[in-house]
N, C-alpha and C positions, 0 to 999 in steps of 0.2 A: 714546804711552806704552803699554807692555804691562802688563796686570794679571797678578800672580802670586799663588799661594795660599801661605800661610805654611805651612812644613813643620811637621807635628805630631810629637810624640814617638811612638816605636814603639808603646808601650802604648795610646796614644790611637788610633792607626791601627787596631790590632786590634779595639778596642772599636767603633769606627766601622764597620768591615767587618762585625763580628758583628750590629750593628744593621741594616745593609743586608740581610744574609742572613734575618734575622728577618722584616724588613718584606716581603721576596720571599716567604717562606713563608706569611705572613699573607694577603698578596694573593692568592697561588695558591690558598689554601684557599677563598676567596670567588669564584674564577673559575668558568667553565662546567663544567670538568672535576669539580670538587668537587660542584657541584649535581647533575650527572648521576649521579655515584656515590652520593650520598645518595638521589637518586630511585630509582636501581636497587635499592638496599637495601630501601627501603620497598615497591617494587613486588614484589620477591621475597617480602616478608612479607605480601603482599596488603593492604597499607596504601595503597590506591590514591589516596586524597584527598591524603595527604601527598606521595606520588610525584609527583601532578600539580603540586603547588605547587613542589617542587624542579625539575621539568623546565621549568616556565614561567620560573622565575628563570634557568635556563641559556639560555633561547632567544635572549635579546638579544644575548649576545656569542659564542654558539657558531658554530662553522663548519658543523657537520653539523645543519643546522636540519631537513632532511628527516627524519633519523632521530629526533630529539627529538620532532618533531611526531607521528611514528607511535607513540612510547612514550606521548605524552599521550593520543592517541586509543585506544590499547590500555587504558589505565587507565580511561578513561570507559567502554569497552565492557565490561570485566570487572567494573566496579561497577554494571552495569546501567543506563547512561546513554548508549545507543547513539546517540541523535539528537544528543547534545552532542559526539559523537566526529566527526560528519561534516566540520566545517571543518578539523580536524587531520588526518584521512586525506587530504583534499584538499591541504592544504599540504605533507604528507609526499610525495604523488605529484608535485605541482608542483615540489617541491625536489629532485626526482631520486631519491627513495627507491624502491628497486625490490623490496622484499619482496612476494612475491606475494599474501599474504592481505590486504594494505592495499587492493588493488583490489576484492577480494570484499567485505570489511567496509565499504568506502566505499559500495558499491552498497546493502548492507543499511541503512546509516546514513541514506542518502537515502530509502529507503523508509520508515524510522521517522519521518522528517520529513514524510512525505506527498508527497514529490516523486516521484511514481510513474513518470513518463516518463524523468526523469533517471536514476532507479534502474535502470529496465529498460535503458536504453541502456548504463549502466555495467556491468551485468551481462552483457549480450550482448558488449561489448567484452572483458570478461575471459574469456569462454568462448572467444573467438577467439584469445587469446594465452596463456592459462593452460596450465600443465603438470602441476600437482599434481592427481592423480585425486580425492583426497577433497574438496579445495576446489572443483574443477570440478563435482563431483556435487551440492554444496550449491548452486552457482550455477545449475545446470541445473534443480533442483527449484524455485528461486526464479522463474526465467524461466517455467517451466511454470505455476507459480501465478498469474502475471499474467494468464493466459487467462481466469481466473475472476473477476478483479478487477471487471470491468464488472458481473457478475452480483451481486456483493456490493454494490457501490455503488448498483446499481439496485433493490435490495430496498426496498420501501416501509417507512418507519419503523413499528415495532410498539410502541415505548415512547417515553415522554417521561422525560427524565433531568433531575435537579436536584442541583447540588453542595451538600453539607451544610456551608455556609460557617461557620456558627456552631460547628460541631464540628471542622472541619479547621484545622490549624495550619501553619506554614511548615515543620514536620517532615513525617513521613509518617504517614498513617493508611490502613490497609487491612484485608482479611480480616473483612468483617462476619459477625455471627451473632447471630440473635434468639433470646433465651432468656427466657421469661416476658414481662416488660415492659421488658427491658433490651436495648440494642444492645451486643454484646461486639465489640471490635475490637483490633487491634494497632496500636502506634505507637512512633515514636522520640522523641515529645515529652519534655519535662522537662529538668531540669538535671543529669542524671547523667553518666556517664563517656561520652566521645566514642568512637564506633566508627571506627577508622582506615580502614576499607574504603571508606566514602563520606562521611565527615565528619559524619554525623548521630549521634544517640545510639543506645544499644542498644535493641533491641525489647523492649516490655513489653505485657502484656494489660490492657486497660482496659475499663470499662463505663460506660455513661450510660443514663438513663431515655429510652425512647421517648416521642415526642410525636407529636400529630396533625399538626403543621406541621414539615415538613423544615427550613424556615428557622430555626425556633426550637430545633431539636435540638442539644444540646452542652453543657447546664448539668450542674454537679455530676458532672464526670468523675472516676471513682475507680479505682485500680489494683486488680488482683486480688492480695489478700494471700496469702502462702504459696505462690505460684505463681511470681512474678517473682523473679529473682535479679540482683543487681547485677553487671555486667560479663559478662552472657551475654544472648543473644537468646531471649526467650520470646515466642512468637506462634502465631497460626493455631489458635485453640481450636475444638474440635468437642465436642458434649455428647451424652450418652446417659443411660438410667436416670433420665428426667425431670429432667435437669440435675445429677444427683448424681455423674456420671462425666464427666471432662474428659480428653480426649487433645489434647496440643499439641506443638509443635516447639520444641526448645531446642538451642543450641550456638553455635559459631563465636565464639570470643573475639576473633579478628582478630589473633591473635599465633601465633608458632610453638610456643607452649607451650599445654598444656591441650587441651581438646576442639576439634578442627578441624572435624568433620563435624556436620552438623545431624541430630539423632535424635528419635524420638517418645517422649514421656513420658506417664505417666497418673497421675491423682490422683482421689481420691474425697472427697466432702464428707460428713464424719462429726463428730459433736459440735460443729456450728456452725462448723467450719473445714475447709480443705482439708488432706488428708494430704500428707506429704512425697512429691513426685513420684517415681515409679519408671520406670526404663528399660524400654521394652516389648521383649519377646522377638523380635518380628519385624524389629527393626532389623538391618541389615547393618553391622558394624563398619568395613568398608572403603568405605561408600557414605554418600550424603546421603539421608536419609529425612525427608520433610516433607509438608506440605499434607494433614493428615488429614481425613477427613470420615465421619461415621457416616450409615448409612442411616436413614430414619425410625423403623424398629423397633429400631434399635440392634444388629442382628444381623450386620451387615456393616460393616467398616471399610476405606474407601478410602484410599490415600495415594500420594505420588509418591516415586520413588527412582531414584537413579543407579546402582544395583547392576548387577553384570555380568549378561549374558544378556538385556538389553533390546534394544530396537529403536533407541535413540538416546541422547541425553543423559540426560534424566529421563523416566521412563514411569509410567503410572498402573497401580497394583496394587490388589488387593482381598484381603481375608482374611475368612473366616466365623468367627463367634464362637459356641461352643457354650453349653449351659446352665450350665456351670461356669466360664465366662470364658476357656476355652482358645481360642487362635487357630489356625486352619488355616494350611497352607503358603501364602505369598504367590502370588497368581495375577496374571500380566500380563494386562492386558485385550486384548492382541493388536494386530497391525499395522493393523487398520482404524482404530484410535483412536490408537495410539502411532506416532511417526514418528521419522525420524533426528534430528529436532529435539528440542525439549523440551516435555513435557506435565506440567502441575502445577496447583496451586490447584483441585483437584477439589472439588465440592460436590454435594449431592443435593437435589433439589426435594421438596416435600411428596408429590408423586405418584410419587417414585422415580425421576425423571428424573435422569441423570448430566450434570453440567456440568463442562467442563474448560477451562483456558486453554492455548494452544499457540502456539508460534512456528514449528512445522513444518508445520502444516496451512495451506492457502491463506486468507490474511487481508489486513488493511489495513496491517500493519506490527507488528513486535515481537510481543507476546502479544495474541491475539484470544480471545474467548469463544465456546464452542461448546456446543450441546446434543447429547446422543447419541440418535439417532432411528433405530430399526430397526438398531441396531449400528453406524451411521455417524455421524460428526460433521457438524453443520449449523452454519454460521456464524450468529451471532445478528444480524449486520449492524449498520449505523448506527441509532441514535446510541449503542448499547451499545458497540460497537467503534469504534476510532479508529486513526490511525497510531501512537499510543503504546501503552504496556502497558495492557491491560484484563484484569482478572482478579478472582478472589475473589468470584464472585457468590453471592448468598443470597436464595432466594425465601421471603418470608413466606407467600405464598400463590400462586396461579397468575397473579395480577394485578400484584403489586407485590413489591418487595424492595430490596436494596442490592447495589452492587458497587464495585470499586476501580479507579482509573485514574490514570495520571500524564500525561494528555493536556494539550495546551496550555490555558492560561487557568485552570489549577488554582491552589490556593492553597499547596500545598507540594509535597514530592516526589512522594508518592502521595496521592490524596484519595478520600474516600468519597463515593458519589453514591446518591441514591435513584432508582429507576425505577418507572414505573407503566404498564401496558398501555394503550395508546390504545383507547378504547371504540369508535372507528370501525373498521368492517371494511376490511381493507387490500386493496390491488390492486397486484400485480406485473405490469409489462408486458414483453413479450418479442417479438422478431421472429424468425421461423424462415424461413430463406431457402434458396435453391438456386442455385448457380452453374452456368451453361451457357456453352458455346461454339458458335458457328455459322460454319462455313467457307463460303467462296464456293462455290456450286454444290451445297452439301450439301442434301439433303431434309429433314433434321431436325437439330435441335441436340442436343448431347451434354453430359452433366454432366462438371465438371472437378473431380476429387478432389485433396485434399492441396495446396490452393492458398489463399494468403492473402486474406482479405477485411477491409477496414478500415471501422470505424464512425467517422464524422465527426460533429461538432456542426454546428448551423446555420451557424456561421462558417466551416465547412470544416477545423476542426482535428481532427487524429486523436484519438480517444478510446481505442479498443481494437482489436486485431486478433485475428481468429479464423482458423483453418485448416479448410477444408472436410473433411468426412470422406469415406469411400470412395464415397459416394453423392452428393457434392457438396453436402451440407447444411451449415449454420452456423446459430449462434444468438447473439443478443445480448440482454442485459437493457437496458431502456430506462426513462427517467424518465416520469412522467406530464406531460401538456401540453408536449411537447417535439418538436422536428423534428430529424431526422437525415438523413444520407446513408450509403448503402452503397456502397462503392467497391472495384473489384478491377482489377488491371493484369495484362497478359501480352503479352510481346513479339509483334509482328505482328498485334495486335488493338487495336481502339478500346477505351479504358478503359470498363469498365461502371460506371454510376452510377444509382443510384435513391434517390428520397427516401422516407422513411417518417416518419409523424407519429403521435403519440399524442393530439394536441390534439382535444378534442371526443369521445374514446373512453372516458372514464371512466363505467362503469356506475353508475346510481343506487344508493344504499345499500340500498333495499328489494328490489333485484333480485340482491343478492349472497348466496350460499347458505352461504359459509364465512367464518370469521374472516379467513383469508388466501386470496385469490383470484387467479387468473391470467388475463390477457388476452394471447392470442398472436396477433400479426399475421404474414401471410405476405408473402413477397417473392421475386421472380425476378430474378436478375442474369444479363445475356447479353453475352458478349464477342463482338463481331462482328469477323471477319477484315477487315484493312485490305487494299484492292485498289486499286493506283494506277491513275488514269484512270477510275475508276467513278463515274458521276454518281449523287449522293444528293440526292433532292428534299428541300427544307425546306418543310414545309407551312405554310399560313396566313400567308404573306407577301403582304400586300395593299397596294396603293398607291391614292391617289386618282386619278381620271381625269386623264390628261396631265401627272401629277406624279411626281417621284422622291424626295420628302420621306418619311422613315421615320415611319410612323405608330406610336402607342404600342402597338397590337396587334401590329404587325410587329417592334417592339423586343423584345417578350417572346419571340418565336420566335427572333430573331437572338441573344438572350442564350443560348439553348441551344447555338448554334454557338460562341459565345465560351467556354462551359464545355468544349465538346469540344476546342478548341484549347488550353485551360488544362490539361486532363487529359492532353492528347497533345502535349507540347511538341516532339516530334521530327518532326511533320508540317508540310508547307506545303501550301496549298490554292489552288485557283482557285474563286472565287465567280462564278457566272454568272447572268444574267438573260435570260429569254426572254418573247417575246410570242406573240399569235396572229397570224392573217393579216390581220386587219381593219386597215386603214391602209396607207400605202405602205411598201415595204420599207426606204427610207432613213429614214423617220420612226420605224419600229419598231427599226431598228438603233441610231439615236441614243437613243430613249427607253430601251431595254434597258441601253445603256452607262451612261447617266446613273443609272439605278436600281442597277445593280451596283456603281458607284462610290460611290453613296450609302450602300449597305449595308456596303461595305468600310470607309468612313470611320466609320461607327457602330461597327463592330467594333474598329477601332484606337483609337477614343475610349474603349473599355473596357479597355485595356491590352494589346492583342495587338500584337506588333512587326509593323511595316509590311512588313518583308522576307518574312514568312511568308504573305502573302495577296495575291492579284492579282484585279482586277475585270475581267470580260470580259462584254460585251453581245453576244448572238447574234441578237437581233431574232427574225424567223420563220424562220431558217435551219435550226433543229433541232426540228421539230415532232414531237411524240409521236403526235398524231392527225392525219395528212394528211387534207385534205379534210374538216375538221371542219365540221359543219352545227349541231349542238345547242350550247347555252349551256355545258353540262357538258363537252363536248369541247373547246370553246374555252378553258375554265378549266383543263383539264389541260395545254394548251399554254402558257398564261400561268403560269409558275413560276420559282421561285429554286432553284438547285442549287449544290452544292459538289462538288468532287473532289480527292482527294489527288494531287498532282503530284510530291511529293518526300518521302522518309522518311530522316531521319538515323539511321543504324545506331549 
């Protein structure tokens, strides 16, 4: 039996067809294309959090997953969440998305996660294939900055830091400033309007009473009345005139209407209230102006700006303030401080020292904090800095203060931290080395300029690479109580390796003359030319009388040959054993063969491929000292040697 549909009247058919069309449109409006379109619209309006939500909804059913992952990554990056962008850049690249900046920003995102080796490899890979000059310049600066990473990581910690857990929330708290007995800060806390850029609230300025205990700080938080405005960011307050003048940053509604850029405003405390904030004349209407900081005497105002004529994204500027309150022309602090990247969150210590946050200067990732010393930035090191954003530092005095960070294990987006200078005098360890090479037959060794040297940890894992200068010199920063290896390779030469340790080399505190001290170790690395069939004596390989067993003291020496074979995987060797003339020739030949084989078996047991090493006993047939008479001469004849018999090119 065949089933048939009952024929419907024509009017009913049209209604049915209309219903199908409507259903198709409704389903289409919920498809990936619609979500992508909505995400693009929000992205264009800089509402990155909403854009991310739409893009993620489109991911499940979209065919172009690589491109959508890239858009998600970009939304995270542009909303200052670079570390969170890393898996999406990776997914975009793995999904076949080939936009060039994805490769660069993926490397930067890995660095923001603290994955330094992976970041360096990614950036180097990009430099090999990239074609965009501007992006390649950024990558080249980042790769160059990695040469200082070991120095920064090796700096002895000068401060102890503590999260202000009672004050911090799941929102963001940053930009600390101490005024009288109050801690002033900026925060997205509260139940106000949501800022579409990152999904948090709009920024306002708050205050709370200082306490002796950082763990207890956070009670009775109050907003700054007459300063904060609903639906606008108000943040980064700095004070002068004994706290009666405040300059702060305001702006960015997160929409295409109204104020788009951030500008500096001023208000004065009169009649027990703050006056209506006024726009400062130093603002550039076409630029982002923020991060203000007064000098201790209130006569200089520093700030960060994206105005034209700078050296990068955001630069640090300063203006002088005369007796009548007029501002001088903004002055850029120059290329020693400002970079092609971003410098912002400037602050001034009680002694007039300038502190800045920068993502363009060599650091641990994202924004790092620096002090300006003799006109040059100096990284504050760990634990002030981390792979995340570290910024907005404020010194109460030369020993303690507060700063902001979005590092891992924080409570919210950005958190406030207290720091105190460690009372112990600090010691930073360094090794200063010289790389030489020695050719066969040469009378003296020569330095090797512009050549890589690798610092390895005790497990043989690479930590950092340095390049020798024109004089063959190189330097690495070291941790205390640690052992390292210095390694350098060159075709046609045995790999040079030397151990260096800081164990037992920490000076007593009473012998340290400075708050921060340096201990510098010296090292020489020598690349010896490989000469086939040249015998090389292994010292201190001893055997018990009439025995071929490997003694513990001999094993230590044979381990050095194992290391040579591991460092030089392209060579194959003959290991030979030799005796003196005492005993019969046949006996000595047999004994030397057994000893050579025993040594070879030990080396193979340490992981060296059997095909790379041959045992040969020569007995008394190759004497170094013929007609030996003294025990010392007999000892020279009793020896273990190796020679390179093959080199894989």
